[in-house]
C-alpha positions in Angstrom: 129.5 -15.3 -75.3 133.2 -14.6 -74.4 135.7 -17.4 -73.7 139.2 -17.7 -72.2 141.1 -20.9 -72.8 143.9 -21.7 -70.3 146.6 -24.1 -71.3 149.4 -25.1 -68.9 152.5 -25.8 -70.9 155.3 -28.2 -70.1 157.5 -29.6 -72.9 154.9 -28.4 -75.4 157.2 -26.9 -78.0 156.2 -29.5 -80.6 152.4 -29.3 -80.2 151.6 -25.6 -79.3 151.5 -24.3 -82.9 149.0 -27.0 -83.9 146.9 -26.5 -80.8 146.6 -22.7 -81.3 145.8 -23.3 -85.0 142.9 -25.6 -84.1 141.6 -23.2 -81.4 141.9 -20.4 -84.0 139.3 -22.3 -86.1 137.0 -23.3 -83.3 136.8 -20.2 -81.1 135.6 -17.6 -83.6 132.6 -19.8 -84.4 131.5 -20.1 -80.7 132.5 -16.8 -79.0 132.3 -13.1 -79.8 135.5 -12.4 -78.0 138.1 -15.0 -76.9 141.7 -15.4 -75.7 144.1 -18.3 -75.3 146.3 -18.1 -72.2 149.4 -20.2 -72.5 151.2 -20.6 -69.1 154.8 -21.8 -69.4 155.3 -24.0 -66.3 159.1 -23.8 -66.2 159.4 -25.9 -69.3 163.0 -26.9 -70.1 162.5 -27.0 -73.8 161.8 -24.1 -76.2 158.1 -23.8 -75.2 158.5 -20.1 -74.1 160.1 -19.1 -77.4 157.2 -20.8 -79.2 154.6 -19.0 -77.0 156.4 -15.7 -77.6 156.1 -16.3 -81.4 152.5 -17.3 -81.2 151.6 -14.3 -79.1 153.2 -12.0 -81.7 151.4 -13.6 -84.5 147.9 -13.8 -82.9 146.5 -10.9 -80.9 144.2 -13.3 -79.0 147.1 -15.4 -77.6 148.7 -14.4 -74.3 151.8 -15.9 -72.8 152.7 -16.1 -69.1 156.0 -17.6 -68.0 156.4 -18.9 -64.4 159.8 -18.6 -62.7 160.1 -22.3 -62.3 158.1 -25.5 -62.5 155.2 -25.3 -60.0 153.0 -28.2 -61.3 150.0 -28.4 -63.6 147.4 -27.2 -61.1 149.4 -24.2 -60.0 150.0 -23.2 -63.6 146.3 -23.5 -64.2 145.6 -21.4 -61.1 147.8 -18.6 -62.6 146.1 -18.7 -66.0 142.6 -18.8 -64.4 143.2 -15.8 -62.2 144.6 -13.9 -65.2 141.8 -14.8 -67.6 139.3 -12.1 -68.4 136.2 -13.6 -70.1 132.9 -15.0 -68.8 133.6 -18.7 -69.6 136.9 -20.3 -68.8 138.1 -23.5 -70.4 141.2 -25.5 -69.5 142.9 -28.1 -71.6 146.3 -29.9 -71.9 149.0 -28.9 -74.4 149.6 -32.4 -75.8 146.7 -32.4 -78.4 144.9 -35.3 -76.6 142.1 -32.9 -75.8 140.4 -32.0 -79.1 139.6 -28.4 -79.5 136.6 -29.3 -81.8 134.8 -30.7 -78.7 134.9 -27.4 -76.9 131.5 -26.1 -78.3 129.8 -29.2 -76.9 131.2 -28.6 -73.4 130.0 -24.9 -73.6 126.6 -26.0 -74.8 126.3 -28.3 -71.8 127.4 -25.4 -69.5 124.6 -23.3 -71.0 122.0 -25.8 -69.8 122.4 -24.4 -66.3 125.6 -26.0 -65.0 128.6 -24.3 -63.4 131.3 -26.8 -64.3 131.4 -29.3 -67.2 134.1 -31.9 -67.7 135.1 -33.5 -71.0 135.4 -37.2 -70.0 137.2 -39.4 -72.5 135.2 -42.3 -73.9 138.4 -44.4 -74.0 141.4 -43.4 -72.0 144.6 -43.9 -73.9 146.8 -45.1 -71.1 148.1 -48.4 -69.8 145.4 -50.7 -68.2 147.2 -50.8 -64.9 147.5 -47.0 -64.7 143.8 -46.6 -65.7 142.7 -49.1 -63.1 144.9 -47.4 -60.4 143.6 -44.0 -61.4 140.0 -45.1 -61.2 140.5 -46.7 -57.8 142.2 -43.6 -56.4 139.4 -41.4 -57.8 136.7 -43.6 -56.2 138.5 -43.7 -52.9 138.9 -39.9 -52.8 135.3 -39.5 -53.8 134.2 -41.7 -50.9 136.5 -39.9 -48.4 135.8 -36.3 -49.5 132.1 -36.8 -50.5 133.0 -35.2 -53.8 131.0 -37.4 -56.2 132.3 -35.5 -59.2 135.8 -36.7 -58.6 135.0 -39.9 -60.5 134.5 -37.9 -63.7 137.1 -35.2 -63.3 139.4 -34.4 -66.2 141.8 -31.6 -67.0 139.5 -30.8 -70.0 136.8 -28.6 -68.4 134.8 -25.4 -68.8 133.3 -23.3 -66.0 131.9 -19.9 -65.3 134.1 -17.0 -64.3 132.1 -16.6 -61.1 133.7 -19.8 -59.8 137.0 -17.9 -59.5 136.1 -16.8 -56.0 137.3 -20.1 -54.7 140.7 -19.7 -56.4 141.2 -16.0 -55.4 140.9 -17.1 -51.7 143.4 -19.9 -52.0 146.7 -19.4 -50.2 148.0 -22.9 -50.4 151.2 -23.6 -52.4 149.6 -26.9 -53.5 146.6 -25.9 -55.7 143.9 -28.5 -56.4 141.6 -27.0 -59.0 138.8 -29.6 -58.9 138.6 -29.6 -55.1 138.4 -25.8 -55.0 135.6 -25.9 -57.6 133.6 -28.2 -55.4 133.7 -25.5 -52.6 131.6 -23.1 -54.6 129.1 -25.2 -56.6 127.4 -28.6 -56.8 126.2 -28.1 -60.4 128.6 -30.4 -62.2 128.1 -32.2 -65.5 130.2 -34.2 -67.9 130.3 -34.8 -71.7 131.9 -37.7 -73.3 134.7 -36.7 -75.7 137.3 -38.4 -77.9 140.8 -38.5 -76.6 143.4 -38.4 -79.3 146.8 -40.2 -79.0 149.6 -38.1 -77.7 151.2 -36.2 -80.5 154.7 -36.3 -78.9 156.5 -37.2 -75.7 154.9 -39.2 -72.9 152.8 -38.4 -69.9 154.5 -36.6 -67.1 152.2 -38.3 -64.5 153.7 -41.3 -62.8 152.3 -43.6 -60.0 154.4 -41.5 -57.5 152.8 -38.3 -58.7 149.3 -39.8 -58.6 149.9 -40.9 -55.0 151.2 -37.5 -54.0 148.2 -35.7 -55.5 145.8 -38.1 -53.8 147.5 -37.5 -50.4 147.4 -33.7 -51.0 143.7 -33.8 -51.7 142.9 -36.0 -48.7 144.9 -33.9 -46.2 143.9 -30.5 -47.7 140.2 -31.0 -48.0 139.0 -33.6 -45.4 139.8 -34.7 -41.9 138.7 -38.3 -42.5 142.3 -39.6 -42.4 142.6 -38.2 -38.8 139.4 -39.9 -37.8 140.6 -43.2 -39.3 143.8 -42.9 -37.3 141.8 -42.3 -34.1 139.5 -45.3 -34.8 142.5 -47.5 -35.6 144.2 -46.4 -32.4 141.0 -47.1 -30.4 140.6 -50.5 -31.9 144.2 -51.5 -31.1 143.8 -50.1 -27.6 141.1 -52.7 -27.1 143.3 -55.4 -28.6 146.0 -54.3 -26.1 143.6 -54.7 -23.2 142.9 -58.3 -24.3 146.6 -58.9 -24.7 147.2 -57.6 -21.1 144.4 -59.9 -19.8 146.0 -62.8 -21.6 149.4 -62.1 -20.1 148.0 -61.7 -16.6 146.0 -65.0 -16.9 149.1 -66.9 -18.1 151.3 -65.4 -15.4 149.0 -66.3 -12.5 148.2 -69.8 -13.9 151.5 -70.9 -15.3 153.9 -68.7 -13.3 155.7 -67.4 -16.4 155.1 -65.7 -19.7 156.0 -68.1 -22.6 156.2 -67.0 -26.2 158.8 -64.3 -26.9 157.7 -64.3 -30.5 154.1 -63.4 -29.6 155.2 -60.5 -27.4 157.7 -59.2 -30.0 154.9 -59.4 -32.7 152.5 -57.5 -30.5 155.1 -54.8 -29.8 155.8 -54.5 -33.5 152.2 -54.2 -34.4 151.4 -51.5 -31.8 154.5 -49.6 -32.8 153.5 -49.7 -36.4 150.0 -48.3 -35.6 151.5 -45.5 -33.5 153.8 -44.5 -36.4 150.9 -44.7 -38.8 148.9 -42.3 -36.7 151.9 -40.0 -36.2 152.5 -40.0 -40.0 148.9 -38.8 -40.7 149.2 -36.1 -38.1 152.5 -35.1 -39.6 150.9 -34.7 -43.0 148.3 -32.3 -41.6 151.0 -30.4 -39.8 152.9 -30.1 -43.1 149.8 -28.6 -44.7 149.5 -26.1 -41.9 153.2 -25.2 -42.2 153.0 -24.7 -46.0 149.9 -22.5 -45.7 151.4 -20.4 -42.9 154.8 -20.1 -44.4 153.6 -17.5 -46.9 154.9 -19.3 -50.0 152.9 -18.2 -53.1 151.4 -20.9 -55.3 153.4 -19.5 -58.3 155.6 -16.6 -59.3 155.3 -14.9 -62.7 158.6 -14.2 -64.5 157.3 -12.7 -67.8 154.2 -11.9 -69.8 153.6 -11.3 -73.4 150.6 -10.5 -75.6 147.1 -9.2 -74.9 146.0 -6.0 -73.3 144.9 -5.9 -69.7 
């Protein structure tokens, strides 16, 4: 078996050497040929200098530096498209994903699956963030009919053949797991240990989580548009009842009392209209981004390896 390990790097200067050292122990035991592709995602620290040094010291380490920060999934997309072996693994650079678990994921893959996730037994994050993340994943799973969303993790292995989904992507907002779901339904997961962060803190915030969720929903399903249509239809019915009420009051009492009631009704209907327009606007934004010709990433430099 041959294996490529893709690692997106952002503020990873303090952890990369240890990560490569661990992979250097694990990979020779499980693969005949292997490589580690470190993708510098516009990191502001000395990550690229560290990657350059590691590539010079290890023939199986390759470095790719992007021209700016494009985001984790875009950096992964770059590394995946440039990897050259049959099995592709992705993992983070913060040492929370333990390289020693990689053989277990590959063993599960060899049981006939196309994608295997390493799902932490215990997630080392705040309870509120974990709860919010789980709720978002379940919501996206229900909307997109992607049952695997509940178990997704950035620690994953999959077959090189799955790259056909990535090669066809022209969106500047890459979503690796959604694209994998286009080409296969053979997913599995393996419980793994998640180590504490070796340094720094997570770059994911509630705002980023909300942004990613919105991107997935508007890139890979039309259900939000249908929800907007249903909500609009329901409030149209409510509007008809309000009109009937107003007419009945006018012809029986001769006047329309209750300015507060009318103002509230106008506010509600205006809010619904803006809600529907906002959803339509998000879809138009996705169309604009795809038609604008912006690439998902731009490579500034490469080092190591032979292609």
